N, C-alpha and C positions, 0 to 999 in steps of 0.2 A: 542535504545538509541542516545541521541542527546548532545552536547556541544556548546554551542553558547552565545552569549552575553546576560547579564541581562537588558532586555527591559525598566523595571522600572529605573534603573540608568540611561540607556541613555533618558531616558523622564527628568530625574532631569539634567542631562547635557544639553541638546536642553533648556531646560525653564531658566538656567543660561543665555546660550547666547540671547536667546531672550529677556531675562530682560536687558541685557545689551545693546542690540540693541534701545530696548524702550527708555533707558535712554542716549543715544547720540552716543553710540559706534558706529562707521564705520563697518560693516561688516567684510571688508578688514582687519579690525586690532585686530578681533578677531582670535586666532589662531585654527588650527585645533586641534580635540581631539579625538581619539581613546577609543574604550570600555576599560573599567578598570574590569570590574565585568562581570564574565561569570557563567552560572549553567549549571549542568548535569542534565538530564532528561531520565528516563528508562520507557519502558511500557512493566510492567511484564506478563500481558496477551501475548503480542506477543514473548518475552523470551520462555515463558513457551510451546507455539505452534511450536515454531523452536527447542526446546528441548537445550535451551541454560540456563544454570545454573548460578544465579547470587549470589557470594558469599554476606554474612549479612557484612562482613567487607567491602567491595566496596560501599553498601549502603547508609553506615553512611556518605558519599560524596555526596549522589544525592537530591537536591532539590527539583525536582518532581518527583513523582512515578504514572503511569496510567495504569489502569485506576485509579482513586482517590480510596484511601482506607478510 
């Protein structure tokens, strides 16, 4: 299981910053941004192999399930 930043959202943030720079904004004038969106991923094969049960109610919050079903 992992919980981390949504890289698609980070890419959109980066594109906004690059766009501002290309339009003349100085990089020093662009505020630092943190990731705002996070994702939960679960590897069901590994969980099964180590005898970890994952409740269905928990799985409703999972964005990525591996292996892909």
